[in-house]
C-alpha positions as CSV (number, residue, x, y, z in Angstrom):
1,X,91.8,-57.3,160.6
2,X,93.2,-56.9,157.2
3,X,92.0,-58.6,154.1
4,X,93.5,-57.9,150.5
5,X,91.3,-59.2,147.7
6,X,92.6,-59.3,144.0
7,X,94.7,-56.2,144.3
8,X,96.1,-54.8,141.1
9,X,98.6,-52.0,140.6
10,X,100.1,-50.8,137.3
11,X,102.6,-48.1,136.2
12,X,102.4,-46.5,132.8
13,X,105.7,-46.3,131.0
14,X,106.9,-45.5,127.5
15,X,106.8,-49.2,126.9
16,X,103.4,-49.8,128.0
17,X,101.5,-50.8,131.4
18,X,103.7,-52.5,133.9
19,X,101.7,-54.9,136.0
20,X,103.7,-54.3,139.2
21,X,101.0,-56.1,141.3
22,X,98.7,-58.6,139.6
23,X,95.7,-59.8,141.5
24,X,97.3,-60.7,144.8
25,X,95.0,-61.7,147.9
26,X,95.8,-62.4,151.4
27,X,94.5,-61.8,155.0
28,X,96.1,-60.9,158.3
29,X,94.7,-61.7,161.8
30,X,95.3,-59.3,164.8
31,X,98.7,-60.0,166.3
32,X,99.8,-62.1,163.3
33,X,103.1,-61.7,161.5
34,X,103.4,-62.1,157.7
35,X,106.5,-62.1,155.5
36,X,106.4,-61.3,151.9
37,X,109.6,-62.5,150.2
38,X,110.9,-62.6,146.5
39,X,113.5,-61.2,144.2
40,X,113.9,-57.4,143.8
41,X,111.2,-56.1,141.5
42,X,108.7,-58.8,142.2
43,X,106.1,-56.4,143.6
44,X,106.5,-56.8,147.4
45,X,107.2,-53.0,148.2
46,X,104.5,-51.9,145.5
47,X,102.2,-54.2,147.3
48,X,102.4,-52.6,150.7
49,X,102.7,-49.1,149.2
50,X,99.4,-49.8,147.7
51,X,97.9,-50.8,150.9
52,X,98.9,-47.4,152.4
53,X,97.8,-45.6,149.1
54,X,101.5,-44.2,148.7
55,X,101.7,-45.1,145.0
56,X,102.7,-41.9,143.1
57,X,99.8,-41.1,140.6
58,X,101.1,-40.7,137.9
59,X,102.8,-43.0,136.8
60,X,101.4,-45.5,139.2
61,X,97.8,-46.4,140.1
62,X,95.9,-49.1,142.0
63,X,93.3,-50.3,139.2
64,X,91.4,-53.1,141.0
65,X,90.7,-54.9,144.1
66,X,89.8,-54.3,147.9
67,X,91.9,-53.5,151.0
68,X,89.8,-54.2,153.9
69,X,91.1,-53.0,157.2
70,X,88.8,-53.4,160.2
71,X,86.0,-53.9,157.6
72,X,86.6,-50.5,155.7
73,X,88.1,-50.3,152.3
74,X,91.1,-48.3,152.4
75,X,90.9,-47.6,148.5
76,X,87.6,-45.9,149.1
77,X,88.6,-43.7,152.0
78,X,88.6,-39.9,151.8
79,X,91.8,-38.1,152.5
80,X,90.9,-37.1,156.1
81,X,90.2,-40.7,157.0
82,X,93.1,-42.0,155.2
83,X,95.5,-39.5,157.0
84,X,93.9,-40.6,160.3
85,X,94.7,-44.2,159.4
86,X,98.2,-43.7,158.3
87,X,100.7,-43.3,161.2
88,X,98.0,-44.1,163.7
89,X,96.3,-47.4,163.2
90,X,98.7,-48.6,160.5
91,X,102.4,-47.4,160.5
92,X,105.3,-48.1,158.2
93,X,109.1,-48.4,158.4
94,X,110.9,-47.8,155.2
95,X,114.2,-49.3,153.9
96,X,116.3,-46.1,154.1
97,X,115.8,-44.1,157.2
98,X,118.1,-41.4,156.2
99,X,115.8,-40.4,153.4
100,X,112.7,-41.0,155.5
101,X,113.6,-38.7,158.3
102,X,113.8,-34.9,157.9
103,X,117.4,-33.9,157.9
104,X,116.8,-30.3,159.3
105,X,114.6,-31.3,162.1
106,X,115.8,-32.9,165.3
107,X,114.5,-36.6,165.8
108,X,112.6,-35.4,169.0
109,X,110.7,-32.8,167.1
110,X,109.7,-35.3,164.5
111,X,108.3,-37.8,166.9
112,X,106.7,-35.2,169.1
113,X,104.9,-33.8,165.8
114,X,103.7,-37.3,164.9
115,X,102.2,-37.8,168.4
116,X,100.5,-34.4,168.5
117,X,99.0,-34.9,165.0
118,X,97.4,-38.3,165.7
119,X,96.7,-38.1,169.4
120,X,95.2,-35.6,172.0
121,X,98.2,-35.5,174.1
122,X,99.7,-32.2,175.3
123,X,103.3,-31.1,174.4
124,X,104.6,-32.1,177.6
125,X,103.0,-35.5,177.3
126,X,104.2,-36.0,173.9
127,X,107.7,-35.1,175.1
128,X,107.5,-37.7,177.7
129,X,106.0,-40.3,175.4
130,X,108.9,-39.7,172.9
131,X,111.7,-40.3,175.6
132,X,109.7,-43.5,176.6
133,X,109.8,-44.8,172.9
134,X,113.4,-44.0,172.3
135,X,114.3,-46.0,175.4
136,X,112.0,-48.8,174.3
137,X,113.9,-49.1,171.0
138,X,117.2,-49.1,172.7
139,X,118.5,-45.5,172.1
140,X,121.1,-44.8,174.8
141,X,120.7,-41.6,176.7
142,X,117.3,-41.1,175.1
143,X,116.6,-37.7,176.7
144,X,119.9,-36.1,175.6
145,X,119.4,-37.4,172.1
146,X,116.1,-35.6,171.5
147,X,118.0,-32.5,170.1
148,X,120.1,-34.7,167.8
149,X,119.6,-34.5,164.0
150,X,119.3,-37.8,161.9
151,X,123.0,-37.5,160.4
152,X,124.2,-37.8,164.1
153,X,122.9,-41.3,164.3
154,X,124.4,-44.6,162.8
155,X,122.4,-46.5,160.3
156,X,121.1,-49.0,162.9
157,X,120.3,-46.1,165.5
158,X,118.2,-44.1,162.8
159,X,116.3,-47.2,162.0
160,X,115.5,-47.6,165.7
161,X,114.4,-44.0,165.5
162,X,112.0,-44.9,162.6
163,X,110.7,-47.7,164.6
164,X,110.2,-45.5,167.5
165,X,108.2,-43.0,165.4
166,X,106.2,-45.7,163.9
167,X,105.1,-47.0,167.3
168,X,104.3,-43.5,168.6
169,X,100.4,-43.8,168.2
170,X,100.2,-47.5,169.4
171,X,99.4,-48.9,165.8
172,X,97.4,-52.0,165.2
173,X,99.6,-53.0,162.2
174,X,103.2,-52.3,161.6
175,X,104.6,-52.6,158.0
176,X,108.3,-53.1,157.8
177,X,109.6,-52.6,154.1
178,X,113.0,-54.2,154.1
179,X,114.1,-52.4,157.1
180,X,117.5,-54.2,157.5
181,X,118.7,-54.2,154.0
182,X,121.3,-51.4,154.4
183,X,122.6,-52.8,157.7
184,X,125.3,-55.1,158.5
185,X,124.5,-58.6,159.8
186,X,124.9,-57.8,163.4
187,X,122.8,-54.8,163.4
188,X,120.1,-56.7,161.2
189,X,119.8,-59.2,163.9
190,X,119.3,-56.5,166.5
191,X,116.5,-54.9,164.6
192,X,114.7,-58.2,164.0
193,X,114.9,-59.0,167.8
194,X,113.7,-55.5,168.6
195,X,110.6,-55.9,166.3
196,X,109.8,-59.3,167.6
197,X,109.9,-58.1,171.2
198,X,107.8,-55.1,170.4
199,X,105.3,-57.2,168.7
200,X,105.2,-59.6,171.7
201,X,104.8,-56.7,174.1
202,X,102.1,-54.6,172.2
203,X,100.4,-57.5,170.5
204,X,100.4,-55.7,167.1
205,X,100.2,-57.3,163.6
206,X,103.3,-57.0,161.4
207,X,104.0,-57.4,157.6
208,X,107.6,-57.8,157.0
209,X,108.9,-57.2,153.4
210,X,112.3,-58.8,152.5
211,X,114.2,-60.6,149.9
212,X,116.0,-62.4,152.5
213,X,114.5,-65.7,153.8
214,X,116.9,-65.8,156.5
215,X,115.6,-62.7,158.2
216,X,111.9,-63.8,158.1
217,X,112.8,-67.4,159.3
218,X,112.4,-66.4,162.8
219,X,110.0,-63.5,163.1
220,X,106.8,-64.4,161.1
221,X,103.9,-66.8,161.4
222,X,103.2,-67.3,157.7
223,X,104.9,-66.6,154.5
224,X,104.0,-65.3,151.0
225,X,106.4,-65.8,148.1
226,X,105.9,-63.3,145.1
227,X,107.2,-63.6,141.5
228,X,106.5,-61.1,138.7
229,X,103.7,-59.2,140.8
230,X,101.9,-62.5,141.6
231,X,101.7,-64.8,144.7
232,X,103.2,-68.1,143.7
233,X,103.2,-69.9,147.2
234,X,101.5,-69.0,150.6
235,X,102.1,-71.2,153.7
236,X,102.7,-71.2,157.4
237,X,106.4,-70.6,158.2
238,X,107.4,-74.2,159.3
239,X,105.3,-75.7,156.6
240,X,107.1,-73.7,154.0
241,X,110.5,-74.5,155.0
242,X,109.6,-78.1,155.6
243,X,107.8,-78.5,152.4
244,X,108.5,-75.8,149.8
245,X,106.4,-76.7,146.6
246,X,106.6,-74.1,144.0
247,X,109.8,-74.4,141.6
248,X,110.6,-70.9,142.4
249,X,110.4,-71.2,146.1
250,X,112.6,-74.5,146.0
251,X,115.0,-72.4,143.9
252,X,115.1,-69.6,146.5
253,X,115.8,-72.0,149.3
254,X,118.5,-73.9,147.3
255,X,120.4,-70.7,146.7
256,X,120.9,-70.1,150.3
257,X,124.1,-71.1,152.1
258,X,123.7,-73.9,154.6
259,X,125.7,-74.7,157.8
260,X,125.7,-78.4,157.1
261,X,126.9,-78.2,153.5
262,X,130.3,-79.4,152.4
263,X,133.2,-76.8,152.2
264,X,133.7,-75.1,148.8
265,X,130.3,-76.4,147.7
266,X,128.9,-74.2,145.0
267,X,125.6,-72.4,145.7
268,X,122.8,-73.2,143.3
269,X,121.1,-70.3,141.4
270,X,117.9,-69.8,139.5
271,X,118.9,-69.5,135.8
272,X,117.5,-66.7,133.6
273,X,115.9,-63.5,134.5
274,X,112.3,-62.5,135.8
275,X,110.0,-61.5,132.9
276,X,109.4,-58.1,131.7
277,X,106.0,-57.0,133.4
278,X,104.5,-55.4,130.3
279,X,101.9,-57.2,128.4
280,X,102.4,-60.4,130.0
281,X,101.1,-63.5,128.2
282,X,98.4,-65.7,129.8
283,X,101.1,-68.2,130.8
284,X,103.0,-69.1,133.9
285,X,105.5,-66.0,134.6
286,X,108.1,-68.5,135.8
287,X,107.9,-70.7,132.5
288,X,111.2,-69.5,131.1
289,X,113.2,-70.4,134.2
290,X,111.3,-73.5,135.2
291,X,113.0,-77.0,134.9
292,X,109.7,-78.7,135.7
293,X,107.4,-77.1,133.0
294,X,104.7,-79.2,131.2
295,X,102.4,-78.2,128.3
296,X,99.9,-76.3,130.4
297,X,102.5,-73.9,131.7
298,X,102.8,-72.1,128.3
299,X,98.9,-72.1,127.9
300,X,97.5,-70.6,130.9
301,X,98.8,-69.0,134.2
302,X,98.0,-71.3,137.2
303,X,95.8,-69.9,139.9
304,X,96.6,-70.7,143.7
305,X,95.4,-74.0,144.7
306,X,95.5,-75.7,148.1
307,X,97.9,-78.7,148.5
308,X,97.8,-78.9,152.3
309,X,96.1,-77.2,155.1
310,X,96.7,-73.5,154.6
311,X,99.4,-74.2,152.0
312,X,98.7,-72.9,148.5
313,X,100.9,-72.8,145.3
314,X,100.3,-71.5,141.8
315,X,101.8,-74.3,139.7
316,X,100.4,-77.0,137.3
317,X,102.9,-79.5,138.5
318,X,103.0,-81.5,141.8
319,X,106.8,-81.6,142.1
320,X,107.0,-83.7,145.1
321,X,105.1,-86.5,143.4
322,X,106.3,-85.9,139.8
323,X,102.8,-85.3,138.4
324,X,101.3,-82.6,136.1
């Protein structure tokens, strides 16, 4: 359904060109759920904004690659075809619903306008569909709340409204860009469960962007780990948690609190900071923070290589076996 090939996105700054997304490739089947994880600034959100061609130009620009959706390259679509795709076949839920929703329009009007724009429904049909959607995402007294404005909803309820709007045209792919980041843990769990249930009911594919491995642990089929604009590990979810193989992935997992750890045990952290993404040398971007580096790491950036069925890492070292 979706195939991304060698996608590259840059931002032009006073210091030079920032390689925000540096040659990533992945694919997604119908109904499949993919998680993209990594530290803030690793290129997760820029990657999916590039998929939707929402990168502000200038300063940003997609400079290479292909984004094939149902066999058509999104990067080559004209604006009419692109607008027909966005919100219809592919929908997106953003991190902060308060800045995504129009503060001077009721939520009912905003969802109804989306339905009328992308479908051939009448106003009455769009009105009924909006009520159905709000009930589907768990908004109490949905019909009464159609006339409410975004500020009259809590953060969790606003995110439910955004999900309802994203689902209004029955998309084949839903992109969720850190939709739980600004919410407390209880509401986070509710939003995750909601997306899981909707995916099951509608059979749509999902791309879930987050820096929280705990969030994706229960809601995706496969996982991509990004670092410095590149994919450093890709694996099915269970395989990743059972056999993390890139030093960065291992560091991320080691930094998580565990229920079976000893009381007062300190959490591990990854030492150092991510590299500046301007004029990156042809070396492993994780070099300065890696405790397993070998000579090759400072000479050439490793490409993804397969270590198990559907499990790939970009690393010169076989950490599990202690071999370079």
